[in-house]
N, C-alpha and C positions, 0 to 999 in steps of 0.2 A: 601530181604531187601537190600543186597549189590548192586544188580542191580538197585533198585529204587534210592538209594543214588547216584550212578554213573550217572544215567539219569538226576536226579535233578541238580547235579553239572554241567553237560554239558549244560543244559538249562540256568542256571544262568550265566555260562561263555559266552554263545552265546548272552544273553541279554546284558551283560556288554560290549561285544565287539561291539554291535550295538548302544550303548549309544551315542547320538549326542550332541555335544556342540552347544548351541544356543547363538548367538551374537545379540545384538541390531541392528536395521536397520542402524544405523550410522556406524557400523563396516563392511565395504565392500571393495572390490577391488577398488583402486583408491582413498581411503580416505586420508585426510590430518590430521595429528596429530600436536598438539601444541608444538612448540619449547619453551625451557626455563622454563618449568613448569613440575612438576610431572604429568604423564599421566595415569589416571585410565583406565583399561580395565576390562570389566565385562560381565556377561551373566548368562545363566542357564545351568545346567547339572543335572545328577542324584545325589540325596543326597549322600554325602560322596565320590563322584567321585574326583579323582586326576586330577587337571587341570595344564597343563604346557604351559606357554606362552614364545615364543622365538621371540626376536627382536634384530637385529644388533649384532648377534653372542653372545647374552647373554640370559640366561634362568631364568624364574621366576615361582615359583610353589605355588599352594594353593589347598585347598580342598573345594568342594561345601558343604554348610551347610545343615541342615535338610530339608530345603525347596528348595534345589537345586541352591541356589544363590551363586555366587562367584565373587571375584574381586581381581585383582592384580594391583599394581601401578608401572609403569615403571619410572625409574629415569629421571631426566632432560635430554633432548636430544637437540643436535644441529640441525639446519636446514639442509635438504638434501634429498636425495632419487633419484630414487625409491628404496624401501626396501621391504622385505617380513615380514609379521607378521603371526606367526603360533600359533594356539591354539589347542593342542592335534593333531588330524589328519586334522584340517581345516587350509588352507593356504590362506591368503589374499596377493595378489601381488600388485605391483605398488603403494605402500604406500609412501607418502611424509611427511616430517616434515617441518612445517613452522608456519604460523599464521592462526588462525581460528576465524571467526567472526559470531556472531548470529544476524540476522536481523529480527525483529518482528514488528507487528502492524496490520494495516488494509489495505485498498485497495491501498494506495499510495506506500506501499512496494510491493504489489501484481502486480502493473502495469508492464507489460512485455516488453521485447525488441521488440516484434512484434508491440506493441502499439506505442513505441517511435521511431521506425525505421526511419520514414520520417524526424525526427529531426536530426538524426546522420548518416544516410545512409552509406557513405563511411567509416566513423570511425568504424562501425560495420563490414562492408564487408571485410575490409582489416586486421582484427585482429583475431588471434587465439593464444592460450597459453596453453600448456600442463601442466603448473605449477599452473594454477588457476583452482580449482575444485568447482563444484556447487552441493549442496544437497538441495532438496525441500521437506519439510515436508508436507505430504498429509493432507487435511482438515479432521478433526475428532473431535468429542466431547464426553464427558462423564459426566452424571449427578451423577454417582455413585462413584466418587472418582478417584484418579490417576490410569492411566494405566502404565503397565511396559514397553511398547514399542509403537512407532508410527506405523502408517499404512505403508505397503510397498509402495515405491514411484518410479515413472518412471524415475526421475532424481536422479541417485545415484552416486554422486561424479564424474559427467561427466566433462571432461576438456572443457575449454572455446573455442567454435567455434560459428559461427553465427547460425548454425543449432541447436547445443545443447542448446544455450542460448535463442532461439527464444521465448519460453514460460516461461522463467525464469525471476525473478525479475530484472528490469532494474537498480534499486538502488544497489542491491546485485552484479550484473554483473560489474557495473562501480566501485563499491567499491573495488572489487577484483583487477581490473586493476590498480586503484590508489595506493593501498597498495603494489602491486607487483613493481610498478615503484619506490615507496619510499624505499622499503627494498631489492628488488631483491631475496626474498625467496618465496617458495611456499605459496599459499593462498587458504584457504578453506572458502567457504561462505555457511552458513546454513540459510535458509529462512523458518520461520514458521509464516505465517500471513494469515489473513482471512478478506476479504473485508467486510466493513459495521459493524464490530464488536466493541462493547464498551470495555473500559478498564477493566470493572468488569469481563468479560469473561476470562481474563488473570490473575486474582488474585487467590491465593490459598484459599481453603475452610476455613482454620482456621482463617485467617484474616477476611474473610467475616462473619463468625459466631460470632466472638468476637467484631468486630467494625462496621459491617454493617448487623445486623441480618435481617432487612427487605429485603435487597438484597438477602441474603442467602435463605430466605423463598421461593423466586421465584424458586430457583433450587430444593428445597425440594418438592415443589408441583409437579414437573415433574419427580420425581423419581419412579412413578408408570408406569412401562413399558407398561402394558396392556392399560392403559388410553392413553398414548402417541401414541401407535400404532393405537388405535382407532381414535384419533383426526387426526393423519396424513392421515389415510385412508379416513376419512370424508373430509378433506381439498382437497385431491387429487381428490376425486369424484366431489367435488364442482367446482374445477378448470376445470376438464374435461367437466362437464355439462355446465359451463359458456362458454367455448371455442366452444362447439357444438352449443349452442344457438346463439352465435355470427356468426359462420360460416353459420348456416342454415338461418339466417335472414338477412345476408348481401347481398343487391342487387348487389353490385359491383362484387361479386364472381359469381353470376348467370348471370349477363348481360355483363360480360367481360369488366369492366371499364379499365383493364390494356391492352387491345388489341390495336394494332396500328391503326386499322381502326374504333375504337369506336368513335361515334359522340359525342364530348364533347363541341359542339358549344354553348350549353345552360348553361354550368357551369360558375359560376361567378369567376372572377379573384381576387386573393388576394396576396398582397406582403408579402413575408416571414419576412421582417424586416422593422422597422421604424427608422428614424433618430431623435434623441432627443439630443439637445445640442452637436451636432457633433458626437454622438456615435450611433452605430447600436444597436437596441434592438429587441428582438423577437416580432413578431406579432402573437397573437393567431389566428389560422385558423378558429376557431369557437368562437362564442361569449359566449359560456357556459364554465365558468372556472372549472366546475366539470364534464366535459364530460366523459362518460365511454362507450366504444364500439369501433367501427372502423370508420375511416375517410380517405377519398381519396384525393390525390393531384396529378395533372398531369401537365406536360409541354412538348412542342415539341422542338426537337433538329434537327438542319440541319447538315447533314454529307456530305462532298464532295465525289466525285468519288474515289479519291486517298485513302480514309480511309474507304469507305464502305466495310463491311465484315471483317474488321480488328479487332482483339481482342484489348481491352483497359481496363484501370482501371476506375471505376466510384467512385468518391468521393462525398458523400452526407452528408458531415459535421457530425454533430450529431443532434439528434432530440429526441423529447419526444412523446411516450415512447418506445414502440416496433415498429418494422416495417417489412413489406415484400416489397421488391423493385423489380420492373419489367421494362424490356426494350422490347418494341414491343410484349408485352404479355408473355414474358419469364421471370420467376423469376430468378434474378441474385444474390440475397442475402437476408438475414434476420438477425435480431438481436433482442434478447429478452428483452432488457432493454435499458435505455436511454444513458448510459455513453460511450460505445465504439464508436470510430470513424467508420463511415460507409465507408469502402474501399472494394468495390465489383469488381469482375472480370467479364467483359462482354466477353463471348466466341466469337471466330471467327464465322462469318456468321450471327450474330444477327442483327448488324447494317446494314441499307440499305442506298443507295444513296438518298439524299433528306430528307424527313420528317421522324422522329423517335419519338416514344412516350415513355417518361419516366414517370412511375407511382409509387407513394409511397402509400402503404396502412398502415396507422397508426393504432395501437391498444393501447388504453389507458385504464387503470383501475381506473383512477381518475385524472382529470386535462386536460386542453385544449391542443390538439396536436399543436406542433410548431417546427420550425427549430431553431437551435442555431446559433447566429451570430459569426463572427470572426473565422469561420472554413472554410476549402476548399470545394467548390462545383464546380466540373468540371469533364470532361473526359480527360484522359491522354493516348495518343496512344504510341505505342512502339518506334516511331521515335521522341518522345518528343513533338509532336503537342498537344496543349491543347484546349479544347472547354469549355468555361465557362457556367455554368448553369445560367438561368435567376433567378432573385429574385422574379419574378411574377409566381404564380402557379394558375392553374385552380382547384377549390376545390369543393367537394361534400360530404355530409354526407353519411356514409355507414349505419351501424346499431347502434343505440344508445340503450343500454340495461342497466338494473340496475347493480350496483356494485356487484362483486362476494363476497358472504358471506364466512366467515371462522373464525375459532377461533385460537388463538395462541397455537401451538402445541409444544412449547419449541424449542430447537435447539441451534445453535452455539452462539447465543447472550446471553444465560443465564449466570449468574455469575459462575465463576470457571471452566466451562466446557471445555474451550480450554486449560487452564492451565493443567487440568487433562490429556487430551488426546494428546496435541501437544507440551507442554512445559516440564512438569515434566519428561517424559521419556528421555529427552535429557541429563539430569544431571546424572553423573558429568563429561560429556565429556569436556575435557580441552579446554578453550577458551582464546583468547587474549582480547576480548571485546564484548559488546552488543550494538545494535542499537535499539531504540524505536521510531517508526514513526507512531503515532496514535493520535487521538483526535477529528477528525471530527464528530464521532458518539456521542461524549459527550459534544458538544457545548451547548446543552440544560441545562447542569448542571453547567456551568460556573466555578466559583472558586472552587467548590467541587472537581473538577478534581485534584486539587493539592494534596489532601490527598490520593486519589487513586494512583497517580503517585509515591508519596513518598513510599507508601506501596509496590507498585510493584517493585521498584528498590531495596528496602531493602529485600523483600521476595525472589526475584530472586537471589540476591547475597547470601542470607542465604542458598538457595537450593544448590548452588555451593560451599558453605563454603568458600566464597571469598569476604569479606566485602568491599574490595577496587577494585573489578573487574571494569575496565574502562567501563563507560556507557555514551552513547551519546543520547541525546534527540533531535529529529528533530522537530522544532517548526512549527506550522501550517503556511502555505503560505497564501498570500493574495488571496482573492476570493470574488466574487459577485460584484455588481455594486458599483463603487466608490461614495463617498459622500463628499460634501464640508462642511457639518455640522458635529459637534461632534456626535459620536455614542457610545453607551455602550452596546455591544452585547456579547453573549456567546463566539464568536470567539476570541475577544480580551481578555476575561477573561481566557479562556483556554491557550492562548499564555502566559499570565502573570503567570499562574500556572506552565506552563512548564519552563519558565525562572527561577522562584524562586526555583523549585525543583532541576534543574541542578546546581543552585548556592548553595543550602543547602546541597546537597548530596556530600560526599567525592568522589574525583576522577571521577566527572561527568562533562559533558560539554554540551552546547547548540549549535546546528547547526541552525543558524537563516537563514530562506529562505523567508523572507518577500518580497523580490524582485523577486522571481522565480515563483510566482503563475500566474494564468490566470483568468481574470474576468469571463469568461463563462464556466470554466471547473474546477471541484473540483479535477481533476487528472491532474495537470500541467505536461507538457512533458519534462521539462528540468531536467531530472533525473541524467544526468552526473554531472551537477553543484551541485546537492544535494549531490551526492557521494563525490565530491571533498571537500565539506565543512565538511562532516562526517570524511573523511580521515584526514583533517587538525586538527579536534578535537582530533582524536586518536594520531596523531603526537605530539600534545601538552600534552596529558595525559600520554603517555607512554614513549616517547623518548626525547622530547625537550620542556621543559617548556617555553623556550624563543620564541617559535612559538606563535604568537598572534592570538587571536580569535576576534569575533565581539567587537567593542568598547563598553566600559561601562562607566557610570558616576562614577567618583571617589569622586566628591564633588559638592554640590549645595548650592549656597548662594543667598538669596533674600535680596534686598536692595530697599525698596519702591516698585515701579512697575517694577523693573529690576531684572531678575533672571540670574545668571551666572552659567553655568554648566562647569565643567572641566572633560575632558575625559582622559582615561588612554593611549591614543595614538593620534597623530595628525590626523586631518581631511583630507580626500582625496579631498573634494571639499569645498572651502571657499566661503563666500558670503551668499546669501539667502538660508535658510533652511525651510522646510515645515513640516506640520502635527504635530505641537506642539499645545497644549492646556493647559490652566490654569484655576483654579477655586479659587474663594474666599471663604468667610465664609459660603455662601449659598450652596456650593458644586456643583454649576452649571458650567460646563466646557464651555469655549468659545475659539475660535481660537486665536492664538497669533503669532505675527511676530518673526522670529528668524534669526540670522546671525551667521556665524561661522568663526573663524580664529585660526589657530594653533591648540591648544588642547581645545579651549574654544568655547562655544555656549552662545550667549547673547539673552535672550528672553525679549521682551517688553510686559508686561502684560496690557491688557485692563481694568483690575479690580484692585482696591486698595488692598494692602496687599494680594497678591496671597498665597494661602496655599497648593495647590496641583498642580502638573504638570504631564502631560502625553504626550507620543509621539507615533505616528502611531497607535492610539487606535481606529481602525476601521476595519470593515470586509476586506476592500480593500484600504489601505492607499497608493493609487497609486502615490502620489507625494512625499512620504517619500524619502529623499535623503541624510541622514546622513550615510556616509561610512567612515571607518578608512583608514589610509594609506595603509593597507593591502588589500584594496578593498572589505572588508566584510561589510555588512550593520549592523547598530546598531539595536538591538532588540527593538520591542515595549516594553514600560514600563510605569509604573506610580509610583509616589513617593510623599511623604509629604515633604513640605518645612518647615524649622525651622527658 
């Protein structure tokens, strides 16, 4: 019996010595901790295990509860580092103390440095900073409630270099740079965003159950894991079957449409773009607006002897929808969906002197194939020589087949699933502020977005137990074809919901980017300017209330057919102002002339007794030119006149 007791005690002792502290993914070498606030440190251990945390020559102790959870709170720290943080026998080195920012939303936060690199080239090439660290939350979702940690991520508090930042959020990267320049202290950027996702996916389940039960039912439906796996498998099989049918039936793959010596003399010519009222618009390469299948486009390029055989970059703008692109029969690139710019590398030895064949195989699952205007289409050689592509293409149908069937198998767009897997596990990591850049996926719901956004801001702050945590909302940029006529679309309504939420919520601000968008691209490239405006908002919210933001209307007076707006700051440009509209008793908006001087805007109404006014209320209010002296644009808005 004594021997058995001794053996048992030895085994227990060995098990205790092997007990491992588990820290969340956020706690890793190179991490940045928030200055000026208490700092929670938490994790998992064996139930009842003693946990000792040491930081900057001070020690803090606690005991894991019955479920193995533990947490200690470090007192307020000054900026500095690098330091070591130890938890029992685990040591994290190169820990900095500074400011930490959480950037969330959909694809415009996701847009990477690689995507915007041509916009900023040398600005990115020449910059590195050991004191700015980047953390990317991996995409994950859960229909079954909050997870305790995020997925392991390949970008773990990496310092800013071109290489490290290449696939990191461009907005997050530039925000870190801006805030470092403002403060001189270390910066930590956490990005948790997923392209194409609606705001409902980022709301907590309790809010959805109580206030949006129909939305919540969508998630409940997909809580049957066996059903979801079956649907996902069925969808995958359908996709594979569709792709095989397309490949097997496409004559272009069999007959070598991409080959340099293929005879395309009988192919009809089609211009990629048409000019309407001085603007380039896409031309559908086929007359069927619901085309599904493959479609081929070719053109011939002449290369001189000096550049024959040389490697170069091929820019094929952007196009709809997926593509495989060939030069002289060799595939040089492919992209699976419409948005990324086609920047393909042509290897040495592919181009020949004289005639070369460039061939694009479109694959569309619904919608006519077409090229996007206002994008670069050219070859760029290493010596800087450029060869422009022609706007005229030879075209031929490949294989037109029925649309791919499939059922919704749930996923990352369901209500609360991203909150559960990507947001909840980050709390209560100490933060300086949050950025929300999302709304494109909710433009079909218009004003309803405002309730969701207010709930998101309130709920996220409650999760951090910080009701006044600084919060910046990035407003939707201008996008799509401009119009001279009044419009009332979901884009304008979501912008207004964003403006009002930022105004109603305490310690929140709106970053207006109505001048930074692109007519033909839902992912505008000027992300550095977006980050600068976010940084200015945080400067205003946290350090200096005298830092001004976008101009706002402080009073509006109607006198007959004249409306006078007074702004909270002087105008940058005086004289004619555009994109103002007024409505009378019938509620129908019409264009109105406006002029500005000093802090006032005078609007001449075409209707008697104007009752409502709005500004820049369009998908793409391209002529909007109201800017404050601080060079920031006035936000689109609407208001009643008294």
